N, C-alpha and C positions, 0 to 999 in steps of 0.2 A: 595700575601697573602691577603685574604679578611676575616675579622671577622665582622659578622653582627648579630645583635639581640642577643647578649650574655651578661651575667652578670659575673663580676669578683669581688669578695668580700673577703677582709681580707687576701690576700696572702702576703707572705714574711716571712722570718725567723727572722726578727728583726735585721739583720746584716748590713742593708743598701745596700747590693749587690743583693738582691732578691726583686722582684717587683710583683705587681698585674699582669702585662702584659709586656713582654720583647721580642722584635722581631728585626730582621734585614733582609737585602736582597735588592733586586732591587726595589720592590714596596710593600707598605703596605697600606691597607685601613681598617679603623675602623669606622663602621657606625651603627647608631641606637643601640648602646650598652651602658651598665651601668657598669662603673668600679669605685669602691669606697672602702674606708677604708683600703688601703694598710698599711702593718705593716712596718713602717720606710722607706721602699723603695718607689718607685714612682707608681702612679696609671697607668700611661702609659709611657713606655720607648721604643723608637724605634731608631735604627741605620740605617734604610732603606734609600736608596738614594732618594726615592720619597714617600711622606707620605700624605695620604688623611684621615684626622681626621674630620669626618662629622657627625653632628647631634647626638652627644652623651651626656650622663650625666657623668661627671667626678668629683668626690667629696670626701671630707673627712668626712663630717657631724660632729656629736658631739664627736665621739670617735676615728676617724681615725688619724693615726700618720704619714701619708705619708710625704715624703720630697717634691718632686715636684708633681704637678698634671699631668703635661706633660713634659717629658724630651726628647729632640732631641739632644743628646750630640755631634754628628758629623756633624751638619747642614744637608743639604738635602733639595730639593725642597719640601716645606711643605705647605699644605692647611689646615688651621684650621678654619672651617666654621660651623656656626650654633650650636655650643656646649654650654652647661651649665657647667661651670667650677667653683667649689666652694672649697675654702681652709678653713679648720676647725680650731678651737681654739687650737688643740693639734698637729698641723703640726710641723714636725721636722725642717722645713726650711721656711723662709719667702718668697722664690721665688715660684711663681705659675706655670708659663711656663718658662722652661729653654731651650735655643736654642744655641747650639754650645759651651757648657761649656768645652768639652774635646778636640775637634779638629774642623778644617774646611775642613775635608777630602772630604765632599760632597758640591755641590753648595749651597752657603749661601743665599737662596731665601725663604722668608716666607710671606704667606698671612694670615692675621688674620681678618676675615670678619664676621660680624653679630653673634658674640658670646656674651653671658652674663657671666661676671666674677663677682664673689662675694667673698670677703675676710672677713671671720669671725674670723681671727686671731687678737686678740687685739693689739699685738705688731706691727702690720702692715706688710709690706713686699713689694715685687715688682711683679707686674702682669706679665710683660714680661722682662726676662733677656736675652739680645741678645749679641751674639759674635760681637766684632768689625769687621766691614766689611760686616755684614749682610745687605741685602736689604729687607726691610719689608714694606708691605702695611698694615696699620691698619685702618680699615674703618667700621663704623656702629656697633661698640661694646659698650656694657654697662660695665663700671668698677665701681663697688660699694664696698666700704669699705676702710679702712685706708691703705695707702701705695703709692708707686710710680708707675705710669702707665707703664713706660718702662725705661730701661737703655741700652746703647750700640747701635751699629748698625746705619744705615742710615734709618730713618723711614719717610715714607710718610703717613700722618695721616689726616683724616677728618671725620666729622659727628660721633664722639664718644661722649657718655654721661659719665661724670666722677662725682661720688658722693663719696668723701672721708670720710664722717662723720660716715658711718656705719648705720645711720638711714635709714628707708625705704622710702627715698625720691623718689625712682622710683615707689613706690606704687605697688610693686609686690603683687600677689594674697595671698600667704601665705609663707613668707620667713622663718618663724620658722619651717615650714614643708618642706623646700627646694623646694617650688613651686614658681618659678620665672616667671610665666606667667604675662603678662601685664593686667591691669584693666582699666576701664573707668576713674579712677583717676590718671593714669600714666601721667606724664607731657608731654606737647607738644614738649619738647626737645627730647622725645623718639618716640612718636606716629607720624607717617607720616613724620619723620625727617631724614630718611635714604637717602643715595645717591646711584645711580646705581653702583653696585660693579665692573662692567666691565668684561673683559675677559683677562686672563693672556697671556703673549706672547707664552706660551706653547699651547694655544688654550683652556685651561680649563676655563669654565664659572664660575665666582666667585659668581654669584647670588645664594642666599639660596633658594632651591626649596622644602625643607622638614623641619620638626620639630621633635624633640625627643618627644616620648610619653612613660611614665612609664607603665609597666616595660620593658625596652629594645625593644621598637618598634619605628616606625616612621610613619609619615603621610605627605601628601602634605601640604606645607605651604599655608594658606589661602591667597587669593589675595583680599586685601581690601584697595583700594586707594594707596597712596604712601607707599613705603617700610618703616616699622618700624625698629628702632634700636634694636639690641639684637637678641637672639635666637628664639624669639616667635613673631608672628604677633598677634595684638589685634584682637579678634574674631569680625567679622562683626556683626552689630546689626541685 
């Protein structure tokens, strides 16, 4: 299943069992799409055995009440690359990405590469909630806002930028308008600070090649020196 350049907004009956987007099967790809403001359920929920969640905007904003932004309840080989993922102040659950909360029926392998995570929930939360036994690579991500970066699993991590204060230390372009592009004022800990993401044993190239563009589009990620951390590359001068 491929879902590309689509918008999902405000779905769910408020019962916690209905979601903006709920899929299963052998392989699922969500790309260049915008899923936001789910009603109590999750903005993305997938039980697929292989998941490619690439270059999307996944968010609650000011009035969304979603539980998880991304829920992968049965594990599965999952590639979370180049996304903007924002939890809002009205989220029903402090977890932002949940992986394997219900079962380990699928291979517990997770790649979290070059995403921008922002937590606007004042009570804090957990950016990545991982099932015990999960093997996760967490590289080149921005984690902004109060909370714990991850719990559970066996995590190989490097070249991540963590700012728990909730202030705009990353110097995003317009965080109040949910525009998390980098600026010339973004710190050196982000700009040109990424590491080569490498290639998964499956043969899937983990390097981000695209960026999300509003509304529900994508473009090639600019090549400007060393790789920047997060979902966006600072525009060349």
